matplotlib code that plots the C-alpha trace (Angstrom):
import matplotlib.pyplot as plt

x = [122.3, 119.7, 121.3, 118.4, 118.8, 122.5, 121.9, 119.3, 121.8, 124.5, 122.0, 120.9, 124.6, 125.3, 122.2, 123.1, 126.7, 125.3, 123.0, 125.8, 128.0, 125.1, 124.5, 128.2, 128.4, 125.3, 126.7, 130.0, 128.3, 126.2, 129.3, 131.0, 128.0, 127.8, 131.5, 131.1, 128.1, 129.9, 133.0, 130.9, 129.0, 132.3, 133.7, 130.6, 130.7, 134.4, 133.6, 130.7, 132.8, 135.7, 133.5, 131.8, 134.6, 137.0, 134.6, 133.8, 137.5, 137.9, 135.8, 136.2, 134.1, 132.1, 131.1, 127.6, 129.2, 130.7, 127.3, 125.6, 128.1, 128.2, 124.4, 124.4, 126.8, 124.4, 121.5, 123.5, 124.2, 123.3, 125.2, 128.6, 130.1, 132.6, 129.9, 128.4, 131.8, 132.3, 128.8, 129.6, 132.9, 131.7, 129.6, 132.6, 134.7, 132.0, 131.2, 127.7, 128.2, 124.7, 124.4, 127.9, 127.1, 123.8, 125.6, 128.7, 126.6, 125.5, 129.2, 129.6, 126.4, 127.8, 131.4, 131.6, 135.1, 136.5, 134.5, 133.5, 136.7, 136.8, 133.3, 134.6, 137.5, 135.2, 132.7, 135.5, 137.4, 134.8, 131.3, 132.5, 129.7, 131.8, 129.2, 128.5, 132.2, 132.9, 130.1, 131.8, 135.3, 134.4, 132.4, 135.3, 137.7, 135.4, 134.7, 138.0, 140.7, 142.9, 143.6, 144.9, 143.2, 145.3, 148.4, 146.6, 145.0, 141.6, 142.7, 144.0, 140.6, 138.8, 141.1, 140.1, 136.4, 136.8, 138.8, 136.1, 133.5, 135.4, 136.4, 140.2, 140.4, 138.9, 141.1, 144.2, 143.1, 142.6, 145.9, 148.5, 148.6, 149.2, 152.0, 153.6, 153.4, 154.8, 157.6, 158.4, 158.5, 160.3, 161.3, 160.0, 161.0, 158.6, 155.6, 153.9, 154.4, 150.7, 150.2, 152.5, 150.7, 147.4, 148.8, 150.1, 146.6, 145.2, 147.6, 146.9, 143.2, 143.8, 146.0, 149.1, 151.2, 154.7, 153.6, 151.9, 155.1, 157.1, 154.8, 154.8, 158.6, 158.6, 156.3, 158.5, 161.6, 160.2, 158.6, 160.4, 158.3, 154.9, 153.1, 150.2, 152.5, 154.3, 151.0, 149.8, 153.2, 153.2, 149.9, 151.2, 154.2, 152.1, 150.1, 153.5, 154.6, 157.2, 156.1, 159.2, 159.4, 155.7, 155.9, 158.9, 157.0, 154.1, 156.3, 158.0, 154.7, 153.1, 156.1, 155.9, 152.2, 152.6, 155.1, 152.6, 153.8, 150.8, 149.1, 150.2, 147.5, 146.0, 142.5, 143.7, 145.6, 142.7, 139.5, 139.1, 140.6, 141.6, 140.6, 142.9, 144.4, 145.0, 143.7, 146.2, 145.1, 148.5, 147.7, 144.7, 146.7, 149.7, 147.5, 145.4, 148.3, 150.1, 146.9, 146.3, 149.9, 149.8, 146.5, 147.9, 151.0, 148.9, 146.7, 149.8, 151.4, 148.1, 147.9]
y = [139.8, 141.3, 141.8, 140.1, 137.0, 137.0, 137.1, 134.3, 132.2, 132.6, 131.8, 128.6, 127.5, 128.1, 126.2, 123.2, 123.2, 123.3, 120.4, 118.4, 119.0, 117.9, 114.8, 113.9, 114.5, 112.3, 109.5, 109.7, 109.6, 106.6, 104.8, 105.3, 104.1, 101.0, 100.3, 100.5, 98.2, 95.7, 95.9, 95.3, 92.4, 90.8, 91.1, 89.5, 86.7, 86.0, 85.7, 83.3, 81.2, 81.1, 80.1, 77.2, 76.0, 75.9, 73.7, 71.5, 71.0, 69.1, 66.3, 64.1, 65.3, 62.1, 62.6, 63.7, 66.5, 68.0, 68.1, 69.5, 72.4, 73.3, 73.4, 75.6, 78.0, 78.0, 78.9, 81.9, 83.1, 81.1, 83.4, 82.4, 80.4, 78.6, 76.7, 75.4, 74.2, 72.4, 71.0, 69.5, 68.1, 64.8, 64.1, 64.5, 62.2, 59.5, 59.7, 61.1, 63.4, 64.7, 65.8, 67.3, 69.3, 70.5, 72.1, 73.2, 75.2, 77.4, 78.1, 79.2, 81.4, 83.3, 83.5, 83.0, 84.1, 81.8, 78.6, 78.6, 77.2, 74.7, 73.6, 73.0, 70.9, 68.8, 68.1, 67.1, 64.7, 63.5, 63.8, 63.3, 65.6, 67.1, 69.4, 71.0, 71.2, 73.0, 75.5, 76.4, 76.4, 78.6, 80.9, 81.4, 82.0, 84.6, 86.4, 86.1, 84.8, 81.7, 80.1, 76.8, 74.0, 71.2, 72.4, 72.5, 75.3, 75.9, 74.9, 71.6, 70.6, 71.8, 69.4, 66.5, 67.3, 67.6, 64.3, 62.6, 63.9, 62.6, 66.0, 65.8, 68.8, 71.1, 69.4, 70.1, 73.7, 74.2, 72.7, 73.3, 77.1, 77.1, 74.5, 76.6, 79.7, 78.0, 76.5, 79.9, 81.6, 78.9, 76.0, 72.4, 71.2, 73.6, 72.0, 69.4, 65.8, 65.2, 68.1, 66.4, 63.1, 64.6, 66.5, 63.1, 61.7, 64.5, 63.6, 59.9, 60.4, 62.5, 59.6, 61.7, 59.0, 60.5, 63.7, 61.6, 59.6, 62.9, 64.1, 60.8, 60.9, 64.4, 63.1, 60.1, 62.4, 63.8, 60.6, 57.7, 55.0, 56.6, 53.4, 55.1, 57.1, 53.8, 52.1, 54.7, 55.2, 51.5, 51.7, 54.5, 52.4, 49.5, 51.7, 52.8, 49.2, 49.5, 46.3, 45.2, 48.6, 48.5, 45.1, 46.2, 49.4, 47.3, 45.0, 47.9, 49.7, 46.6, 46.1, 49.8, 49.6, 46.6, 48.7, 51.5, 53.9, 55.5, 58.9, 60.7, 63.4, 63.7, 62.9, 59.8, 58.4, 58.5, 58.7, 58.7, 57.5, 60.2, 60.0, 57.5, 56.2, 52.5, 49.6, 47.1, 43.6, 42.5, 39.1, 40.5, 43.5, 41.4, 38.7, 41.3, 43.0, 39.8, 38.4, 41.7, 41.9, 38.2, 38.7, 41.8, 39.9, 36.9, 39.2, 40.8, 37.4, 36.1, 39.2]
z = [101.8, 104.1, 107.5, 109.3, 107.1, 107.9, 111.6, 111.3, 109.3, 112.0, 114.7, 112.9, 112.5, 116.2, 117.1, 114.9, 116.4, 119.9, 119.1, 117.6, 120.6, 122.9, 120.8, 120.8, 124.5, 125.0, 122.8, 124.7, 128.0, 126.9, 125.6, 129.0, 130.8, 128.5, 129.0, 132.7, 132.7, 130.5, 132.8, 135.9, 134.1, 133.0, 136.5, 138.0, 135.4, 136.2, 139.9, 139.2, 136.8, 139.2, 142.1, 140.5, 138.2, 141.2, 143.1, 140.1, 139.4, 142.7, 141.1, 138.0, 135.0, 135.1, 138.7, 139.7, 141.7, 138.6, 136.8, 139.9, 140.3, 136.6, 136.6, 139.6, 137.8, 134.8, 137.2, 138.4, 134.8, 131.8, 129.4, 130.7, 127.8, 129.9, 131.8, 128.6, 127.4, 130.8, 130.7, 127.3, 128.4, 129.9, 126.8, 124.5, 126.7, 126.8, 123.0, 123.6, 120.7, 120.1, 123.7, 123.5, 120.4, 122.0, 124.9, 123.1, 120.6, 123.6, 124.4, 120.8, 121.1, 124.1, 123.0, 119.2, 118.7, 121.4, 120.6, 117.0, 115.6, 118.5, 117.4, 113.9, 115.2, 117.5, 114.7, 112.4, 114.6, 117.0, 115.6, 112.0, 110.8, 108.0, 106.5, 109.9, 110.7, 107.4, 108.2, 111.5, 110.1, 107.1, 109.2, 111.7, 108.8, 107.3, 110.6, 112.4, 110.1, 110.7, 114.0, 115.5, 117.4, 118.8, 116.8, 113.5, 111.5, 110.1, 106.5, 108.0, 109.4, 106.2, 104.4, 106.6, 105.9, 102.2, 102.0, 104.1, 101.7, 98.7, 97.5, 97.1, 94.8, 97.5, 100.1, 98.1, 97.5, 101.3, 102.5, 99.7, 99.9, 103.7, 103.4, 100.6, 102.7, 105.8, 103.7, 102.2, 105.6, 107.7, 105.5, 105.0, 108.5, 110.1, 108.4, 110.6, 109.4, 109.6, 107.2, 104.8, 105.3, 104.3, 101.4, 100.3, 100.7, 98.5, 95.7, 96.2, 95.8, 92.7, 91.3, 91.4, 92.9, 92.5, 94.2, 96.9, 97.6, 97.8, 100.5, 102.4, 102.3, 103.8, 106.5, 107.2, 107.3, 110.5, 111.9, 110.3, 112.0, 111.0, 109.9, 108.3, 105.9, 105.1, 104.4, 101.9, 100.3, 99.7, 97.9, 95.7, 94.9, 93.8, 91.4, 89.9, 89.6, 92.3, 93.9, 95.8, 97.5, 98.2, 100.0, 102.0, 103.1, 104.2, 106.2, 107.9, 108.5, 110.1, 112.4, 113.4, 113.9, 116.2, 118.2, 118.6, 116.0, 114.4, 114.7, 117.9, 117.9, 121.4, 120.1, 118.1, 121.1, 123.5, 121.5, 117.8, 114.6, 112.1, 108.4, 106.6, 109.8, 109.3, 111.2, 110.0, 108.8, 107.7, 106.2, 104.2, 102.9, 101.8, 100.2, 98.4, 96.7, 95.8, 94.2, 92.4, 91.0, 90.0, 88.2, 86.4, 85.4, 84.1, 82.0, 80.6, 79.6, 78.2, 76.0]

ax = plt.figure().add_subplot(projection="3d")
ax.plot(x, y, z, "-o")
ax.set_aspect("equal")
plt.show()
């Protein structure tokens, strides 16, 4: 190789190395500056949030003072997700769900990881917009994995949505693997009784009544006065011809319901019915099944 070319080659390499070092140094410095700016911004937002939330917390969420103080916080920094969550709160409590969703969506916009799964839960239980809820729940699952809202997982709320949309196959596919995994890791007693209840509903809607009864029994093992599980287990018994057992379950379930034993989810106690939660009409239910069984028996004898 010509010595001049060799010297030129070495010079080019040294120049490229120097440029790369300068670029890396610049990128590193820029990252440090960005981190510092982000840290300062977060600190300022925390101060604003603390100031206005502390003042608002002295008042009831339905008071005008609450609204005024939260709005003042938003005026200071409209990108603080907490303020939009708090602005939505009174609308959730007062069942003004379109307004609640409008403001809560902004909380999701500014802190997606923290509020997206919550949005899916709220749209499932309160708004009952199951397509929109599924969109949020599936998006969260894809982006961040599983999580829990009010003691229940993303697959649980997906199950409620699918059942409410008359898609029991998808509901079963969402809930069963999680129950199996939890059972494998910790045992049956660690599975929430409401999870067993809805697994039973999945099988009931798929006409698999023996499996449904097994799930309702597991639910009742944990909560033996759970009137809703007794109600649906009774229906499964009737379809299997276990009529005496079915009527006894209805009698027990109605008595337990009258004594207040139904869903004990926080949202169901204070605000909303859950899917398949029973509003008992005892005389109608008993009369319906007696007439249906008598008619079935008459048709059998006539045949």
